[in-house]
C-alpha positions in Angstrom: -16.1 -3.4 -15.9 -17.0 -5.5 -18.9 -19.6 -3.6 -20.4 -18.0 -1.9 -23.9 -20.9 0.9 -23.3 -19.9 1.8 -20.0 -16.2 2.0 -20.8 -16.9 4.3 -23.7 -19.0 6.5 -21.5 -16.5 6.6 -18.8 -13.8 7.2 -21.5 -15.6 10.5 -22.6 -16.5 11.8 -19.3 -12.9 11.2 -17.8 -11.5 12.9 -21.0 -13.8 15.8 -20.5 -12.3 16.1 -17.1 -8.9 16.0 -18.2 -9.6 18.7 -20.8 -11.4 20.8 -18.2 -8.1 20.6 -16.2 -6.2 21.8 -19.3 -8.2 24.7 -19.9 -10.5 23.5 -22.7 -13.8 23.5 -20.7 -12.9 25.7 -17.5 -16.6 25.8 -16.5 -16.9 22.0 -16.3 -14.4 22.2 -13.6 -16.4 24.1 -11.1 -19.5 22.1 -11.6 -20.8 20.1 -8.3 -20.2 16.6 -9.8 -17.0 16.0 -8.0 -18.7 16.8 -4.8 -21.8 14.5 -5.4 -19.2 12.0 -6.3 -17.7 12.1 -2.7 -21.4 11.0 -1.3 -21.5 8.4 -4.1 -18.3 6.3 -4.1 -15.8 7.1 -1.1 -15.4 3.5 -0.9 -13.7 3.2 -4.7 -12.1 6.3 -4.8 -8.9 5.1 -2.8 -8.7 2.3 -5.5 -8.7 4.6 -8.2 -6.5 7.3 -6.8 -3.8 4.6 -6.3 -4.3 3.4 -9.8 -3.8 7.1 -11.0 -0.8 7.6 -9.0 0.6 4.4 -10.4 0.1 5.8 -14.0 1.9 8.9 -12.8 5.1 7.0 -12.2 4.8 5.8 -15.5 6.4 9.0 -16.7 9.6 8.0 -14.6 9.7 4.5 -16.1 9.5 6.1 -19.6 12.0 8.4 -18.5 14.3 5.7 -17.5 13.8 3.8 -20.7 13.4 6.3 -23.4 16.6 6.3 -25.6 18.0 3.1 -24.2 17.7 -0.7 -25.4 15.5 -1.4 -22.7 11.9 -2.1 -24.2 8.5 -1.0 -22.7 7.5 -4.6 -22.7 9.4 -6.6 -20.0 7.6 -9.9 -19.6 10.0 -11.4 -17.1 9.2 -8.6 -14.9 5.7 -8.3 -15.4 5.2 -12.4 -14.6 7.3 -11.7 -11.4 4.8 -9.1 -10.2 1.9 -11.1 -11.0 3.2 -14.0 -9.4 3.8 -12.1 -6.5 0.4 -10.5 -6.1 -1.2 -13.9 -6.5 0.6 -15.4 -3.6 0.0 -12.4 -1.4 -3.6 -12.5 -2.6 -4.4 -15.5 -1.1 -3.0 -14.7 2.5 -5.7 -11.6 2.2 -8.6 -13.9 1.4 -8.7 -12.5 -2.3 -9.0 -14.6 -5.5 -5.5 -14.9 -6.8 -6.9 -15.2 -10.4 -9.0 -11.7 -9.8 -6.1 -9.7 -8.2 -3.5 -10.9 -11.3 -6.3 -9.6 -13.6 -6.5 -6.2 -11.7 -2.7 -5.9 -11.9 -2.6 -7.1 -15.4 -4.6 -4.2 -16.4 -2.4 -1.8 -14.1 0.6 -3.0 -16.2 -1.1 -2.6 -19.6 -2.3 0.8 -18.4 1.3 1.8 -17.5 2.6 0.6 -20.8 -0.1 2.3 -22.9 1.1 5.8 -20.9 4.7 5.0 -21.9 3.9 4.5 -25.5 2.1 7.7 -25.9 5.0 9.6 -24.1 7.6 8.0 -26.5 5.5 9.1 -29.3 5.1 12.6 -28.1 8.7 12.9 -27.3 9.6 11.6 -30.6 7.4 14.3 -32.1 8.7 17.1 -29.5 12.4 16.4 -28.9 12.1 19.7 -26.7 9.6 17.8 -24.2 12.1 14.9 -23.8 13.1 14.4 -20.4 16.6 15.7 -19.1 17.3 13.4 -16.4 17.0 9.3 -16.4 15.4 8.1 -13.3 17.2 4.8 -11.8 14.6 2.2 -12.4 15.8 -0.3 -9.5 16.8 2.4 -6.6 14.0 5.1 -7.6 10.9 4.1 -9.2 10.6 0.1 -8.1 10.2 0.7 -4.5 7.5 3.4 -5.3 5.9 0.8 -7.4 6.2 -1.9 -4.8 4.7 0.6 -2.1 1.6 1.3 -4.3 1.3 -2.5 -4.8 1.1 -3.1 -1.2 -1.4 -0.3 -1.1 -3.4 -1.6 -4.1 -3.7 -5.0 -2.3 -4.9 -3.5 0.8 -7.3 -1.2 -0.9 -8.7 -4.6 -2.8 -9.2 -6.2 0.4 -11.2 -3.3 1.9 -13.4 -3.3 -1.5 -14.1 -6.5 -1.8 -17.9 -6.1 -0.9 -18.3 -3.1 -3.2 -16.5 -4.6 -5.9 -19.1 -7.6 -6.2 -22.1 -5.4 -5.5 -24.5 -4.3 -8.7 -23.7 -0.8 -8.0 -19.8 -1.4 -8.4 -19.8 -0.1 -12.3 -21.5 3.1 -11.8 -19.3 3.7 -8.4 -16.1 2.8 -10.1 -17.1 5.4 -12.9 -17.7 8.2 -10.6 -14.5 7.3 -8.7 -12.6 7.4 -11.6 -13.7 10.7 -12.8 -12.8 12.1 -9.0 -9.3 10.6 -9.3 -8.9 12.1 -12.9 -9.6 15.6 -11.3 -7.7 15.1 -8.0 -4.5 13.8 -10.0 -4.9 16.6 -13.0 -4.5 13.7 -15.5 -4.1 15.1 -18.9 -5.8 13.0 -21.9 -3.1 10.4 -22.0 -3.2 9.4 -18.6 -7.0 9.4 -18.3 -6.7 6.8 -21.2 -4.4 5.2 -19.1 -7.0 5.3 -16.2 -9.7 3.9 -18.1 -7.6 1.0 -19.4 -6.7 0.2 -15.8 -10.4 -0.3 -14.7 -11.8 -3.1 -16.4 -11.1 -6.0 -13.9 -12.2 -4.1 -10.7 -15.7 -5.2 -10.8 -16.5 -8.7 -10.1 -19.0 -10.6 -13.1 
């Protein structure tokens, strides 16, 4: 998604969805928009669902790192992920550079959520996590599974992602995923950050 106007509009729509889930606009949660979305963008919703799921795992990543010397930014690990998906993309008939761009957006979206959680926990100590998940044993296997599913979803959606209707379909799918995963405003911002490279030029 390369249109700044479209990204802004999508952020507004997704934010409205998140606020309605939080109770700020309960009537909106009962509008027929999500139902119509099912008929418009079934092919991209599985992709945005995985984006949303990956963003929710950011909570565990943040909980594992918060209060330790482990930084949010991990360039070595990030490059390992990007190299891995590029290599696997070739075998799936996907453009490695395009796949790397999608996953780079996922990484940045994940870090956006982590930074937001850090800020929230700094401001509200009572909300800080009481348990520290194991990054290697508990978190990374989940992220690895989502990575595999994302690669498969990118393969399945090649035609849609190169079609002229990709951007509006993606916007509707993202709203569906924001509702379906009950994302709050922070995670909605992360979801919007995860989208820019999905649609081909």
